[in-house]
N, C-alpha and C positions, 0 to 999 in steps of 0.2 A: 589758525583761523584766518589771519590776515593774508597768508599765502594763497589760500583757496579763493578769497575774494579777488585778488589780483589776477589769478588764472581765469576766473569767470569773466573778468573784464575783457579778455581776449575775444570773447564771442559778442560781437556787436549786435545791438537790437535791430539794426536794419540790414547789415551786410553779413551777419553771422561770422563764421570762420572757415576759410578754405585751406585744405591741406592735400598732400599727396600720400600715396601708400607707404612711402619710405620715411614719413614724418609722423612723429608722435603727436596726438592731439593735445590741446592745452588742458583739457579735463577729460575724465572718463565719461563717455556718454551713458545715459540711462536706457536708451533704446537705439535700435538701428533699423533703418529703412533702406532698401536697395532700389535703385532706378534701373529698370530692366526693359528688354524687348525680346520678343520671340516671334518667329514666323507664323503666319496664318495659312491654313490649308486652302489652296486655290484662290487666294487673295494676295495681291502684290504688296499691300500695306501691312507691316507687322503690327503686333500688339505692343504698345508702349505703356508701361505701367509702373506704379510704386508697389513695393512688396515689403510689408503689408500695405494694403491700399487704405485701410482705416485703422487708426491706432488710438487707444485711450491712454493718456499719461496724466501725471500729477502736475500741478502748478510748479514751475521752476525746473522741470525736467529738461534735460538736453538730449536732442536727437541727432544722431550722426546719419547723414544721407550718403550712402556709398554708390559709386558709379562703376559697377562691373561692365557696363556698356557705355559707349561714348555719347557725348554731345547732348546733355540734358542740363536743366537747371531746376531750382526750387523757387517758386514765385507765389506770393500771396494774391488771393482775389481781393484786391484793395482799390478803393477809388483813386488813390495816388497813381495807379497804373491804368486808370480808365475803366475799371471793372466795378460791378456792384460789390457792396461791402459784404464779404463772407468771412470776416475775421472780427474779433471783439473790438469794441470801441477802445481807443487809445493805443491800439497796436500800430506800429509804423508800417509803411509799405516795404516789407522785407523781401529780399531776393538774393539769390546767389548769382554769380556769373554763370555763363554757359561753360560747363566743365567737360573734360575729356575722360576717357577710360582710365581708371586708377586713381582719380581724384576723389575727395570727399568734402562734404560741407556740413558744418554743425550749426545748430540753432537752439537757443534756450527759449522755451515757451513760458513766459512770465504772466500772461493774462489768462484768466479762466474763460472757457467757452470753446466754441467750434472754430477751428482754423482750416478753411479750405485752401488747398494749395494745388499748383499745377506745374508741369514742365512747359514753359512758354512755347518752345519750338514744336511741341507735340500735343498741346492741349486739345486741339480739335479732333485728334485721333483717340482721345480718351485718357491721356496721361494726367490724371488728377488724383488727389488724395484728400483725406480728411483726418486731421489730428484733433481729437476731442480732449481738451485740457480741463481736468476736473469734471465739470458738469456739461451736459448737452444744452448750452445756452448761448445767447448772443445772436447777432445778425446771421451768422452762418447756420444757425439752427432753423431758419426760415426755409420754406421750399424754394428750390431753384426758380429764379425769376421773380421772387417776392422779397429778396433782400434789399436793404436801402441802397439808394443811388439815384442820381439825377437822370435826365433824359438821355444823356450821352454815356451813361454807365452801361457796360456790356455784361450781361450775365453769362454763366457758362453755357456754351452752345454745342451743337452737334454731338459727337460721342461723349464729350466731357459732361454734358447735361445728362445723358443716359446713365453714365456711371454714377454720378452723384445722386441721382434719383432712384437708383436700384434699392430695393428694400434692405439688402444687406448693409448698405451705407447709411441707413437711418442713424442719426447721431446717438440715440438712446441704445440702439442695437450694438453700436461700437462700444459704448460704455459697458453694456451687459456682457459682451463677448470678450472684451479686452483688445481684440484686434480682428480685422477682417482681411482675408487674403484675396488676391485677384481671382482665385478659383471659386471663391464664395459668391462672386458676382455672376448673374445670369448671362449666358452667351448672347441673348437678345440685347442686353445692355452694353455689350462690347462691340456691337456691329459697326463697321466703318460707314460713316454717312458722307464721306468725301472720297472720291477716287481720282487717281492721277489721269491726266489727259493722255490718251493713246495717240501717238503719231501715226498717220496713215502712210 
């Protein structure tokens, strides 16, 4: 039992644990989420997404976030980062570094409630996820734009807001279904709201 506790200490409450494909994790994860991208037909911006996009887990479960595609991170919607609070009270502002293809990041979710996450480089393109730990409760269970935060706190915007407000991503639906895949989300909720500037 003591050995397990020491291994779990390797997963920091703010910084998680970062590893590479050729490195064994400090603990076996309870769940796996992949950070992916795929091209869109007739649109230059690909779809950036977590798979599954919504996941229900138990308190104390560890999730391994794999990077089959490069240059993503896992970042909490937390006031410590200037966002409205979409994680439970007492959860620190957790974040992975920006990782490259073949890396993974692990995090143990110790607080019950909704944890909304994003890939910071690709958030505005809709790369957001929702981890419901135990029950669909806490600040993240509030509608987008209604979570706590001061005047300077930014809620999810653009395609991120569309994905998080899609009916499939309703926190109770995630609890009921166990997980929500990217394909469960309506195409209208994935539409890019920003486009690159075209040089003339």
